[in-house]
C-alpha positions as CSV (number, residue, x, y, z in Angstrom):
1,M,130.6,-19.4,181.8
2,D,130.2,-22.5,183.9
3,K,126.6,-23.2,184.6
4,K,127.3,-24.7,188.1
5,Q,129.3,-21.6,189.0
6,A,126.5,-19.3,187.8
7,H,124.0,-21.3,189.8
8,A,126.2,-21.0,192.9
9,A,126.4,-17.2,192.4
10,L,122.6,-17.0,192.1
11,K,122.1,-18.9,195.3
12,K,124.6,-16.8,197.2
13,A,123.0,-13.6,195.9
14,R,119.6,-14.8,197.1
15,E,120.9,-16.0,200.5
16,T,122.9,-12.8,201.2
17,S,120.2,-10.3,200.3
18,K,117.9,-8.8,202.9
19,K,114.2,-9.2,202.5
20,R,112.6,-6.0,201.1
21,N,109.0,-4.9,200.9
22,F,109.0,-5.4,197.1
23,S,110.0,-8.1,194.8
24,Q,113.6,-7.5,193.8
25,T,115.0,-8.3,190.3
26,F,117.9,-10.5,189.6
27,E,120.5,-8.8,187.4
28,L,123.5,-10.0,185.4
29,I,126.3,-7.5,185.2
30,I,129.2,-8.1,182.7
31,N,132.3,-5.9,182.5
32,L,134.0,-6.0,179.1
33,K,137.6,-5.6,178.1
34,D,139.8,-5.2,175.0
35,I,137.0,-3.6,172.9
36,D,137.2,-0.5,170.8
37,F,133.9,1.1,171.4
38,K,134.5,3.6,168.5
39,K,134.4,0.7,166.0
40,P,131.1,-0.9,164.9
41,E,132.0,-4.3,166.2
42,G,132.4,-2.8,169.7
43,Q,129.0,-1.2,169.7
44,L,126.6,-4.0,170.5
45,D,122.9,-3.3,170.2
46,F,120.6,-6.3,170.0
47,F,117.7,-7.9,171.7
48,V,117.4,-11.3,173.5
49,T,114.2,-13.2,174.1
50,L,114.2,-14.8,177.5
51,H,112.5,-18.2,177.8
52,H,110.9,-17.2,181.1
53,G,110.5,-13.5,180.8
54,T,111.7,-11.0,183.4
55,G,108.7,-11.1,185.6
56,K,107.9,-7.6,184.7
57,N,104.6,-6.8,183.0
58,K,106.0,-4.8,180.1
59,K,103.7,-2.3,178.4
60,V,103.5,-1.7,174.6
61,C,102.2,1.4,172.9
62,A,101.2,1.3,169.2
63,L,101.7,4.3,166.8
64,V,99.6,3.2,163.8
65,G,97.2,4.1,161.1
66,A,93.6,3.0,160.6
67,E,94.8,-0.3,159.0
68,L,96.2,-1.6,162.3
69,E,93.8,0.1,164.7
70,T,91.7,-3.1,165.5
71,E,94.7,-5.4,165.6
72,A,96.7,-3.1,167.9
73,G,93.7,-2.7,170.1
74,K,93.6,-6.4,170.8
75,Y,97.2,-6.8,172.0
76,C,98.7,-3.4,172.9
77,D,98.3,-1.5,176.1
78,K,97.7,1.8,174.3
79,V,97.0,2.8,170.7
80,I,97.7,6.2,169.3
81,L,96.3,6.7,165.8
82,Q,98.1,8.7,163.1
83,T,95.1,11.1,163.0
84,D,95.7,11.9,166.7
85,F,99.5,12.6,166.5
86,G,98.8,16.3,166.4
87,K,97.4,16.1,169.9
88,Y,100.8,15.2,171.4
89,T,102.7,18.5,171.2
90,K,103.6,19.1,174.8
91,K,107.0,17.8,175.8
92,A,105.7,16.9,179.4
93,E,103.0,14.7,177.9
94,L,105.4,13.0,175.5
95,K,107.8,12.3,178.4
96,K,105.0,10.8,180.5
97,I,104.1,8.4,177.6
98,A,107.8,7.5,177.1
99,K,108.1,6.7,180.8
100,E,104.9,4.7,181.0
101,Y,105.6,2.3,178.1
102,D,108.5,-0.1,177.6
103,Y,108.2,-0.6,173.9
104,F,106.7,1.4,171.0
105,I,105.7,-0.2,167.7
106,A,105.0,1.7,164.6
107,Q,103.3,1.1,161.2
108,A,106.1,1.2,158.6
109,N,104.4,3.4,156.0
110,I,103.9,6.2,158.6
111,M,107.3,5.9,160.3
112,A,108.3,9.4,159.1
113,K,105.3,10.9,160.8
114,V,106.0,8.9,163.9
115,A,109.6,10.3,164.0
116,T,108.4,13.8,163.5
117,A,105.7,13.6,166.3
118,F,107.5,11.5,168.9
119,G,111.2,11.2,167.9
120,K,112.4,14.2,169.9
121,V,111.5,12.5,173.1
122,L,111.5,8.8,172.3
123,G,114.9,9.0,170.4
124,P,117.1,10.2,173.3
125,K,115.4,7.6,175.6
126,G,116.2,4.8,173.2
127,K,112.5,4.0,172.8
128,M,111.9,4.8,169.1
129,P,110.2,1.8,167.3
130,N,113.2,-0.4,166.7
131,P,113.4,-2.6,163.5
132,K,115.9,-4.9,165.2
133,A,113.2,-5.9,167.7
134,G,110.5,-6.2,165.0
135,C,108.8,-3.0,166.1
136,V,108.3,-1.5,162.7
137,V,105.5,-3.4,161.1
138,P,103.5,-3.5,157.8
139,P,99.9,-2.2,157.7
140,K,98.4,-5.7,157.7
141,A,100.7,-7.3,160.4
142,N,99.7,-10.0,162.8
143,L,100.7,-8.4,166.1
144,E,100.1,-11.2,168.5
145,P,103.5,-13.0,168.3
146,L,105.3,-9.7,168.2
147,I,103.7,-8.4,171.4
148,K,104.2,-11.7,173.2
149,G,107.9,-11.7,172.2
150,L,108.4,-8.1,173.3
151,K,107.1,-8.8,176.8
152,N,109.9,-11.4,177.2
153,M,112.7,-9.4,175.6
154,V,115.7,-7.5,176.9
155,R,118.0,-5.1,175.1
156,I,121.8,-5.4,175.1
157,N,123.6,-2.2,174.4
158,T,127.3,-1.2,174.8
159,K,127.2,2.2,173.0
160,V,127.3,4.1,176.2
161,S,129.3,2.0,178.6
162,P,131.7,-1.1,178.7
163,M,129.4,-2.6,181.3
164,I,126.2,-4.6,180.4
165,Q,123.5,-4.8,183.0
166,V,120.5,-7.0,182.2
167,P,117.4,-8.0,184.2
168,L,117.0,-11.8,184.6
169,G,113.7,-12.1,186.5
170,K,112.1,-11.5,189.8
171,E,113.2,-13.1,193.1
172,D,110.0,-15.0,193.4
173,M,110.9,-17.0,190.3
174,D,112.8,-20.3,191.0
175,D,116.5,-20.6,190.5
176,E,116.2,-22.9,187.4
177,R,114.2,-20.3,185.4
178,I,116.6,-17.4,186.5
179,L,119.6,-19.6,185.6
180,D,118.1,-20.5,182.2
181,N,117.6,-16.8,181.4
182,L,121.1,-16.0,182.6
183,M,122.8,-18.5,180.4
184,T,120.6,-17.5,177.4
185,V,121.7,-13.8,177.8
186,Y,125.3,-14.7,178.4
187,D,125.6,-17.0,175.4
188,Q,124.1,-14.3,173.1
189,I,126.4,-11.6,174.4
190,V,129.5,-13.9,173.9
191,H,128.2,-14.7,170.4
192,H,128.1,-11.0,169.5
193,L,131.5,-10.0,170.9
194,P,134.4,-9.8,168.4
195,G,136.6,-11.9,170.7
196,E,133.8,-13.9,172.3
197,E,134.7,-14.9,175.9
198,N,138.1,-13.2,175.6
199,N,136.2,-9.9,175.8
200,I,134.6,-10.8,179.1
201,K,136.5,-9.2,182.1
202,T,134.1,-10.2,184.9
203,A,130.6,-11.3,185.5
204,Y,128.4,-10.7,188.5
205,V,124.8,-11.5,189.6
206,K,122.8,-9.5,192.2
207,L,119.4,-8.6,193.4
208,T,118.2,-5.0,193.1
209,M,119.3,-4.0,196.6
210,G,121.7,-6.8,197.2
211,T,125.5,-7.3,197.0
212,A,127.0,-8.2,193.6
213,I,128.3,-11.8,193.6
214,K,131.1,-12.7,191.2
215,V,130.6,-15.7,189.0
216,E,133.9,-17.5,189.3
């Protein structure tokens, strides 16, 4: 992707979008081609850390034992101790937690209990603690760098659709930061594709309620 063309598309997306009563999000949309999604190489599932974040305050919930209670309390938005897992039996309550938090981290040595208590809801929503994102941690982990990283992270997944849609940042961020995030995401996607840029059919940028602008 040519950086100048990407910048031009970002500017056009901003200029053609009507002002809304909320801060819209810039998104990158990539349509893929010539990939067999039944094969492992066609099923992308990885995380990218954006240099400038997405502008969204992502919330993290920790599912831990007593060993990580204090550490998790410093950096996570919510801490659920292993001893309290039994309190979360109602599906409606589990769904509410799954909706409220963007990421869940878990203590490695109680991962089986986490799966038993929360897996039936977090699993289908793609929110189980993911080792690829570093979300399964040892009992004495330093959580500060992990939580900071998670808040700037986006997930790339092609297991469901040949289209990738990724948030790049809020419209009140300047073009240079949005552009840097865009190029970071695009480069990582290309790196993970079996045919690299040959697997890219089209790329667009848009604001939440705006028109999709093709990156030529």
